[in-house]
C-alpha positions as a printed Julia matrix, in Angstrom:
137×3 Matrix{Float64}:
 -48.69  -5.17  -166.28
 -45.51  -4.96  -168.36
 -43.62  -1.77  -169.12
 -44.7   -1.92  -172.78
 -48.39  -2.07  -171.81
 -47.98   0.71  -169.24
 -46.34   2.92  -171.86
 -49.14   2.17  -174.34
 -51.78   2.98  -171.7
 -50.04   6.28  -170.92
 -49.86   7.15  -174.61
 -53.56   6.34  -175.02
 -54.49   8.59  -172.09
 -52.39  11.44  -173.48
 -53.91  10.98  -176.93
 -57.43  11.14  -175.5
 -56.56  14.41  -173.83
 -54.9   15.86  -176.92
 -57.17  14.26  -179.54
 -54.35  12.74  -181.61
 -54.13   9.51  -183.58
 -52.63   6.4   -182.0
 -51.32   3.17  -183.45
 -53.87   0.36  -183.47
 -51.8   -1.7   -181.0
 -48.83  -1.3   -178.7
 -46.69  -3.4   -181.03
 -47.19  -0.79  -183.76
 -45.6    2.02  -181.77
 -42.28   1.36  -183.49
 -42.12  -0.12  -186.98
 -40.2   -3.37  -187.12
 -37.19  -3.74  -189.37
 -38.26  -3.87  -192.99
 -41.62  -2.24  -192.28
 -42.05   1.35  -193.38
 -43.59   4.19  -191.43
 -46.23   4.45  -194.16
 -47.4    0.91  -193.42
 -47.77   1.81  -189.75
 -49.77   4.93  -190.62
 -52.49   2.81  -192.21
 -53.12   1.09  -188.9
 -53.78   4.17  -186.77
 -57.09   4.89  -185.11
 -58.13   8.47  -184.49
 -59.45   8.7   -180.93
 -60.84  12.15  -181.74
 -62.93  10.57  -184.51
 -64.29   7.97  -182.11
 -65.41  10.66  -179.68
 -66.83  12.76  -182.54
 -69.38  10.01  -183.2
 -71.19  11.16  -180.04
 -71.11  14.94  -179.66
 -73.96  17.38  -179.12
 -73.84  21.02  -178.01
 -76.87  22.21  -176.05
 -77.87  25.76  -175.11
 -79.88  27.1   -172.23
 -82.0   29.34  -174.45
 -83.61  29.17  -177.9
 -81.65  30.24  -180.98
 -78.36  28.93  -179.53
 -78.11  31.63  -176.87
 -76.41  31.92  -173.47
 -75.0   29.07  -171.37
 -74.02  25.97  -173.33
 -72.18  22.7   -172.92
 -71.19  19.66  -174.95
 -72.24  16.09  -174.15
 -70.2   13.18  -175.54
 -72.1   10.39  -173.81
 -75.71   9.57  -172.98
 -77.14  11.32  -169.93
 -80.0    9.33  -168.42
 -80.9   11.92  -165.79
 -79.81  15.53  -166.36
 -80.6   16.5   -162.76
 -77.12  15.13  -161.96
 -75.53  17.45  -164.53
 -77.4   20.67  -163.74
 -79.14  20.75  -167.15
 -82.53  19.27  -166.24
 -85.45  21.19  -167.77
 -83.17  23.92  -169.15
 -82.16  22.89  -172.69
 -83.85  25.01  -175.36
 -81.68  24.49  -178.47
 -79.06  22.04  -179.71
 -76.71  21.15  -182.53
 -75.61  17.56  -183.16
 -71.88  17.86  -183.86
 -71.36  14.11  -184.22
 -72.47  11.38  -186.59
 -74.68   9.42  -184.18
 -78.36  10.26  -183.75
 -79.11  12.01  -180.45
 -82.52  11.8   -178.77
 -83.84  14.29  -176.22
 -86.6   13.1   -173.87
 -88.71  14.73  -171.18
 -88.36  11.81  -168.73
 -85.49   9.9   -167.15
 -83.91   7.15  -169.24
 -85.63   8.29  -172.43
 -89.22   8.12  -171.2
 -91.9   10.68  -172.0
 -92.08  12.96  -175.02
 -89.01  12.9   -177.24
 -87.47  13.91  -180.56
 -84.19  13.09  -182.31
 -81.54  14.93  -184.29
 -79.49  13.07  -186.89
 -75.77  13.8   -187.23
 -75.21  17.41  -188.25
 -78.82  18.47  -187.55
 -79.81  21.31  -185.24
 -82.92  22.61  -183.51
 -83.18  26.3   -182.63
 -86.2   25.98  -180.33
 -87.19  22.8   -178.49
 -90.67  24.3   -178.07
 -91.17  23.61  -181.79
 -90.64  19.9   -181.03
 -92.85  19.71  -177.94
 -90.07  19.92  -175.34
 -89.95  23.54  -174.15
 -87.47  23.42  -171.25
 -88.51  19.88  -170.28
 -85.52  17.75  -171.37
 -84.41  15.3   -168.68
 -82.38  12.78  -170.72
 -80.08  12.83  -173.74
 -79.26   9.55  -175.48
 -77.04   8.63  -178.4
 -77.95   5.76  -180.76
């Protein structure tokens, strides 16, 4: 791997950590002669925006109370994450629909929240403390 690609990979990793915008390609890191900085700005991709597509905060208790965490990827079996059969409320902070299911890999009873939606009590949706998987579509 060349130095230029290694530098771009390092910048991408730092941007993911910091949630900043990056140029669309390594060649855009420095504008070429005759190309303005404004032209380069139009080609940036916000990594924070990409992650924001999939983002849901879940709480241990109804009405958004007590222990909580954020998931940014699908979780096919929450037993591995310590959240199996404990989620009681959630808020979809992203734009992608998130589905909660009582079985592994989306099986069993389920319900979905569109981007920006929230549910204060999973018992109202038929999943009182029985969520085992969380999937983004």
